[in-house]
C-alpha positions as a Python dict, from the first residue, in 0.01 Angstrom:
ca = {
    (1, 'M'): (0, 0, 0),
    (2, 'K'): (280, 244, 86),
    (3, 'Q'): (448, 174, -246),
    (4, 'V'): (129, 279, -423),
    (5, 'L'): (118, 601, -220),
    (6, 'L'): (480, 679, -307),
    (7, 'L'): (402, 637, -676),
    (8, 'F'): (100, 865, -634),
    (9, 'V'): (317, 1132, -467),
    (10, 'S'): (570, 1117, -749),
    (11, 'L'): (301, 1159, -1015),
    (12, 'L'): (148, 1446, -818),
    (13, 'S'): (483, 1628, -801),
    (14, 'V'): (527, 1599, -1176),
    (15, 'T'): (174, 1731, -1235),
    (16, 'V'): (227, 2033, -1006),
    (17, 'A'): (558, 2114, -1171),
    (18, 'A'): (383, 2113, -1510),
    (19, 'Q'): (103, 2346, -1396),
    (20, 'D'): (317, 2572, -1170),
    (21, 'T'): (21, 2771, -1032),
    (22, 'D'): (-53, 2879, -675),
    (23, 'A'): (-386, 2692, -672),
    (24, 'A'): (-225, 2371, -795),
    (25, 'R'): (53, 2396, -538),
    (26, 'A'): (-196, 2458, -253),
    (27, 'E'): (-408, 2160, -354),
    (28, 'A'): (-98, 1945, -389),
    (29, 'D'): (27, 2047, -42),
    (30, 'S'): (-308, 1944, 109),
    (31, 'I'): (-302, 1604, -61),
    (32, 'L'): (63, 1549, 29),
    (33, 'S'): (-11, 1623, 396),
    (34, 'L'): (-292, 1366, 397),
    (35, 'V'): (-76, 1105, 225),
    (36, 'Q'): (210, 1167, 467),
    (37, 'G'): (-23, 1110, 761),
    (38, 'M'): (-143, 782, 610),
    (39, 'M'): (215, 671, 549),
    (40, 'N'): (311, 746, 910),
    (41, 'E'): (32, 528, 1049),
    (42, 'P'): (172, 200, 1180),
    (43, 'D'): (81, -108, 983),
    (44, 'A'): (-113, -383, 1159),
    (45, 'P'): (120, -672, 1242),
    (46, 'R'): (96, -950, 987),
    (47, 'R'): (89, -1214, 1262),
    (48, 'E'): (-50, -1173, 1612),
    (49, 'F'): (-40, -1408, 1909),
    (50, 'L'): (-338, -1367, 2148),
    (51, 'P'): (-475, -1064, 1958),
    (52, 'Q'): (-737, -825, 2087),
    (53, 'G'): (-1097, -821, 1962),
    (54, 'H'): (-1285, -1067, 1742),
    (55, 'L'): (-1312, -1105, 1367),
    (56, 'F'): (-1652, -1270, 1417),
    (57, 'E'): (-1850, -1070, 1671),
    (58, 'P'): (-2058, -1246, 1940),
    (59, 'I'): (-2419, -1330, 1854),
    (60, 'V'): (-2570, -1168, 2161),
    (61, 'L'): (-2918, -1322, 2133),
    (62, 'D'): (-2796, -1680, 2079),
    (63, 'P'): (-2881, -1856, 2410),
    (64, 'L'): (-2576, -2081, 2360),
    (65, 'E'): (-2325, -1811, 2271),
    (66, 'A'): (-1994, -1815, 2463),
    (67, 'Q'): (-2053, -1496, 2659),
    (68, 'T'): (-2141, -1401, 3015),
    (69, 'Y'): (-2501, -1315, 3095),
    (70, 'V'): (-2769, -1340, 3360),
    (71, 'S'): (-3145, -1306, 3307),
    (72, 'L'): (-3445, -1280, 3538),
    (73, 'L'): (-3754, -1438, 3384),
    (74, 'P'): (-4065, -1389, 3600),
    (75, 'S'): (-4293, -1496, 3313),
    (76, 'Y'): (-4221, -1856, 3213),
    (77, 'T'): (-4442, -2127, 3062),
    (78, 'I'): (-4367, -2493, 2989),
    (79, 'N'): (-4588, -2672, 2735),
    (80, 'G'): (-4854, -2404, 2787),
    (81, 'D'): (-4854, -2425, 3169),
    (82, 'R'): (-4736, -2119, 3360),
    (83, 'Y'): (-4445, -2187, 3592),
    (84, 'E'): (-4522, -2072, 3947),
    (85, 'G'): (-4198, -1893, 4011),
    (86, 'S'): (-3909, -1738, 3820),
    (87, 'M'): (-3631, -1887, 3613),
    (88, 'V'): (-3283, -1737, 3636),
    (89, 'P'): (-3055, -1858, 3355),
    (90, 'F'): (-2696, -1744, 3354),
    (91, 'A'): (-2380, -1828, 3162),
    (92, 'F'): (-2007, -1796, 3210),
    (93, 'G'): (-1834, -1799, 2876),
    (94, 'L'): (-1537, -1659, 2694),
    (95, 'R'): (-1394, -1667, 2343),
    (96, 'K'): (-1032, -1595, 2268),
    (97, 'P'): (-840, -1589, 1940),
    (98, 'F'): (-491, -1729, 1991),
    (99, 'W'): (-339, -1670, 1645),
    (100, 'R'): (-432, -1414, 1380),
    (101, 'W'): (-304, -1337, 1030),
    (102, 'N'): (-353, -987, 885),
    (103, 'R'): (-324, -938, 512),
    (104, 'E'): (-414, -646, 292),
    (105, 'G'): (-793, -642, 272),
    (106, 'W'): (-864, -944, 493),
    (107, 'S'): (-776, -1121, 819),
    (108, 'S'): (-814, -1471, 959),
    (109, 'E'): (-766, -1633, 1299),
    (110, 'F'): (-790, -1948, 1506),
    (111, 'A'): (-984, -1920, 1832),
    (112, 'I'): (-1129, -2126, 2117),
    (113, 'D'): (-1435, -2085, 2334),
    (114, 'V'): (-1554, -2241, 2660),
    (115, 'A'): (-1885, -2184, 2833),
    (116, 'S'): (-2133, -2317, 3087),
    (117, 'F'): (-2507, -2246, 3072),
    (118, 'T'): (-2697, -2285, 3400),
    (119, 'Q'): (-3062, -2240, 3499),
    (120, 'F'): (-3185, -2181, 3853),
    (121, 'E'): (-3548, -2184, 3961),
    (122, 'I'): (-3688, -1958, 4233),
    (123, 'Y'): (-4023, -2064, 4376),
    (124, 'S'): (-4226, -2076, 4696),
    (125, 'D'): (-4240, -2420, 4859),
    (126, 'P'): (-4606, -2476, 4964),
    (127, 'T'): (-4512, -2734, 5230),
    (128, 'T'): (-4265, -2514, 5417),
    (129, 'R'): (-4389, -2175, 5292),
    (130, 'R'): (-4030, -2079, 5221),
    (131, 'Q'): (-3866, -1951, 4908),
    (132, 'R'): (-3644, -2204, 4733),
    (133, 'R'): (-3356, -2138, 4494),
    (134, 'Q'): (-3250, -2458, 4324),
    (135, 'L'): (-3030, -2568, 4036),
    (136, 'V'): (-3219, -2714, 3740),
    (137, 'N'): (-2959, -2785, 3473),
    (138, 'T'): (-2613, -2699, 3340),
    (139, 'D'): (-2480, -2739, 2987),
    (140, 'Y'): (-2107, -2731, 2911),
    (141, 'R'): (-1946, -2648, 2579),
    (142, 'V'): (-1595, -2624, 2438),
    (143, 'G'): (-1527, -2526, 2078),
    (144, 'F'): (-1256, -2447, 1824),
    (145, 'W'): (-1301, -2182, 1555),
    (146, 'Y'): (-1152, -2058, 1232),
    (147, 'N'): (-1269, -1703, 1149),
    (148, 'L'): (-1224, -1510, 826),
    (149, 'K'): (-1310, -1143, 773),
    (150, 'V'): (-1309, -947, 447),
    (151, 'R'): (-1425, -587, 499),
    (152, 'E'): (-1784, -611, 632),
    (153, 'H'): (-1811, -985, 560),
    (154, 'A'): (-1718, -1249, 820),
    (155, 'W'): (-1729, -1628, 829),
    (156, 'R'): (-1706, -1859, 1130),
    (157, 'F'): (-1615, -2225, 1088),
    (158, 'R'): (-1660, -2404, 1421),
    (159, 'V'): (-1650, -2748, 1576),
    (160, 'Y'): (-1766, -2796, 1934),
    (161, 'H'): (-1874, -3045, 2198),
    (162, 'L'): (-2184, -2985, 2413),
    (163, 'S'): (-2317, -3188, 2704),
    (164, 'S'): (-2614, -3135, 2936),
    (165, 'H'): (-2655, -3234, 3303),
    (166, 'L'): (-2951, -3208, 3541),
    (167, 'G'): (-2885, -3051, 3879),
    (168, 'D'): (-2899, -3256, 4200),
    (169, 'D'): (-3164, -3019, 4338),
    (170, 'Y'): (-3392, -3087, 4043),
    (171, 'T'): (-3351, -3466, 4045),
    (172, 'I'): (-3417, -3491, 4420),
    (173, 'R'): (-3718, -3259, 4409),
    (174, 'N'): (-3873, -3458, 4121),
    (175, 'G'): (-3781, -3803, 4254),
    (176, 'I'): (-3566, -3897, 3955),
    (177, 'S'): (-3366, -4210, 4042),
    (178, 'Y'): (-3338, -4366, 3696),
    (179, 'Y'): (-3154, -4308, 3370),
    (180, 'L'): (-3295, -4038, 3141),
    (181, 'P'): (-3224, -4045, 2767),
    (182, 'N'): (-3002, -3750, 2682),
    (183, 'A'): (-2949, -3649, 2319),
    (184, 'V'): (-2782, -3325, 2429),
    (185, 'N'): (-2439, -3487, 2441),
    (186, 'Y'): (-2284, -3448, 2097),
    (187, 'E'): (-2032, -3280, 1867),
    (188, 'Q'): (-2126, -3042, 1589),
    (189, 'V'): (-1953, -2866, 1300),
    (190, 'D'): (-2111, -2552, 1157),
    (191, 'L'): (-2046, -2261, 925),
    (192, 'T'): (-2197, -1916, 986),
    (193, 'Y'): (-2182, -1610, 760),
    (194, 'S'): (-2227, -1256, 895),
    (195, 'H'): (-2258, -922, 716),
    (196, 'Q'): (-2239, -598, 911),
    (197, 'R'): (-2269, -241, 788),
    (198, 'N'): (-2369, 86, 957),
    (199, 'G'): (-2457, -96, 1279),
    (200, 'F'): (-2693, -343, 1109),
    (201, 'R'): (-2592, -710, 1115),
    (202, 'K'): (-2739, -1012, 937),
    (203, 'Y'): (-2620, -1369, 979),
    (204, 'V'): (-2713, -1721, 874),
    (205, 'G'): (-2557, -2059, 949),
    (206, 'L'): (-2590, -2433, 897),
    (207, 'G'): (-2465, -2712, 1125),
    (208, 'V'): (-2421, -3090, 1109),
    (209, 'V'): (-2407, -3313, 1418),
    (210, 'L'): (-2117, -3558, 1426),
    (211, 'R'): (-2308, -3841, 1594),
    (212, 'K'): (-2502, -4138, 1467),
    (213, 'P'): (-2858, -4042, 1365),
    (214, 'T'): (-2983, -4292, 1624),
    (215, 'E'): (-2813, -4082, 1894),
    (216, 'R'): (-2906, -3739, 1759),
    (217, 'K'): (-3052, -3617, 1431),
    (218, 'R'): (-2808, -3440, 1208),
    (219, 'L'): (-2913, -3093, 1093),
    (220, 'A'): (-2927, -2755, 1263),
    (221, 'G'): (-2971, -2400, 1136),
    (222, 'Q'): (-2956, -2044, 1263),
    (223, 'A'): (-3032, -1695, 1132),
    (224, 'G'): (-3082, -1353, 1279),
    (225, 'V'): (-3049, -976, 1271),
    (226, 'Y'): (-2904, -732, 1520),
    (227, 'F'): (-2897, -351, 1517),
    (228, 'R'): (-2666, -118, 1709),
    (229, 'N'): (-2722, 256, 1673),
    (230, 'L'): (-2373, 384, 1585),
    (231, 'R'): (-2472, 726, 1449),
    (232, 'N'): (-2310, 901, 1745),
    (233, 'A'): (-1982, 714, 1790),
    (234, 'A'): (-1889, 923, 2095),
    (235, 'S'): (-2205, 827, 2283),
    (236, 'K'): (-2168, 591, 2579),
    (237, 'A'): (-2524, 458, 2540),
    (238, 'R'): (-2659, 303, 2220),
    (239, 'F'): (-2997, 153, 2134),
    (240, 'V'): (-2981, -213, 2032),
    (241, 'A'): (-3243, -459, 1910),
    (242, 'G'): (-3249, -792, 1735),
    (243, 'A'): (-3384, -1142, 1693),
    (244, 'D'): (-3222, -1485, 1668),
    (245, 'V'): (-3388, -1798, 1526),
    (246, 'K'): (-3254, -2153, 1567),
    (247, 'V'): (-3392, -2481, 1434),
    (248, 'W'): (-3292, -2843, 1496),
    (249, 'E'): (-3386, -3158, 1316),
    (250, 'Q'): (-3387, -3315, 1663),
    (251, 'T'): (-3691, -3102, 1756),
    (252, 'A'): (-3865, -3142, 1416),
    (253, 'F'): (-3730, -2804, 1296),
    (254, 'K'): (-3961, -2615, 1532),
    (255, 'P'): (-3809, -2265, 1554),
    (256, 'G'): (-3677, -2117, 1875),
    (257, 'L'): (-3709, -1737, 1855),
    (258, 'H'): (-3516, -1515, 2098),
    (259, 'A'): (-3573, -1139, 2059),
    (260, 'G'): (-3488, -833, 2263),
    (261, 'F'): (-3419, -461, 2273),
    (262, 'G'): (-3239, -232, 2512),
    (263, 'L'): (-2922, -30, 2569),
    (264, 'E'): (-2555, -101, 2509),
    (265, 'L'): (-2334, 95, 2752),
    (266, 'G'): (-1964, 171, 2712),
    (267, 'T'): (-1743, 185, 2406),
    (268, 'P'): (-1830, -23, 2098),
    (269, 'S'): (-1533, -252, 2171),
    (270, 'R'): (-1595, -286, 2547),
    (271, 'H'): (-1952, -270, 2661),
    (272, 'V'): (-2235, -424, 2859),
    (273, 'T'): (-2587, -470, 2727),
    (274, 'F'): (-2920, -450, 2909),
    (275, 'L'): (-3213, -610, 2728),
    (276, 'I'): (-3585, -660, 2766),
    (277, 'E'): (-3610, -1004, 2613),
    (278, 'G'): (-3853, -1278, 2518),
    (279, 'Y'): (-3834, -1631, 2384),
    (280, 'N'): (-4072, -1879, 2226),
    (281, 'G'): (-3996, -2229, 2101),
    (282, 'F'): (-3816, -2547, 2208),
    (283, 'R'): (-3615, -2525, 2529),
    (284, 'P'): (-3275, -2401, 2405),
    (285, 'Y'): (-3075, -2585, 2670),
    (286, 'S'): (-3104, -2893, 2899),
    (287, 'L'): (-3194, -3249, 2807),
    (288, 'Y'): (-3562, -3142, 2808),
    (289, 'E'): (-3514, -2967, 2474),
    (290, 'G'): (-3834, -3129, 2344),
    (291, 'Q'): (-4045, -2910, 2574),
    (292, 'H'): (-4207, -2596, 2433),
    (293, 'V'): (-4125, -2295, 2649),
    (294, 'S'): (-4185, -1922, 2636),
    (295, 'W'): (-4055, -1650, 2863),
    (296, 'A'): (-4026, -1276, 2913),
    (297, 'G'): (-3788, -1085, 3136),
    (298, 'V'): (-3473, -877, 3152),
    (299, 'G'): (-3112, -971, 3079),
    (300, 'F'): (-2760, -838, 3134),
    (301, 'Y'): (-2492, -941, 2880),
    (302, 'F'): (-2122, -884, 2835),
    (303, 'S'): (-1817, -1047, 2678),
    (304, 'P'): (-1523, -1051, 2924),
    (305, 'I'): (-1258, -1109, 2651),
}
């Protein structure tokens, strides 16, 4: 790139010498000053170990995204029956690129993610008339990524393992002392494409489970939109809104829709997000994924790395 700029400067000097007017010299001085500033800017390193940021940004409204969040859901129904209490799902997750290549016009990286997704229930025990806070379920995931970004286009190629485990509190309360079939113990490979411009993001992905069809059906899909108001870049508070849809062959391709709107606080690169959120569809985590659930509540999201 700098070689091209040097050639441009040389041609500009020849042109000014040919014209030899005050206006031409003034315009040339302005362009030369701009070019000099661009040439003095440091180039991004071609190779980075443990780089900052992400080439493929987090999908905030994906319930199984490797991020940290906690939600309070006072409105919760299971198969059409209202749950007498509140659900409190939370996650501890992080994603970290460990090697990145920067080339003119595009970048790529290898990354890893780890996360746990836990749900607590808060309810009033009618026998003791006391409030109970008990663990329902925890899912664990570890994944490896290859990300590619070309201008506003980004691709994520990922392979991960996910397993689901009921909590002791839940099994004791419900008298479960026998084996439960659990199809939420599998590996998956998927490819997701994302396009982002002027704060508006669209993405779509397709996944294939790497287990026998008798253990878990193969196909999965995801799509969504997300908007961040970036008109005032200096603002510390930005309106955000979006929706995420996931489907699984395992649950007969019944969609799970997670939508929300709220405020993103902080800088665009380091921020926390407060959302009013709702969900409708199959349960997005736990071995009871065949249940139809819906909820409404508030959530707090951030990515620690």
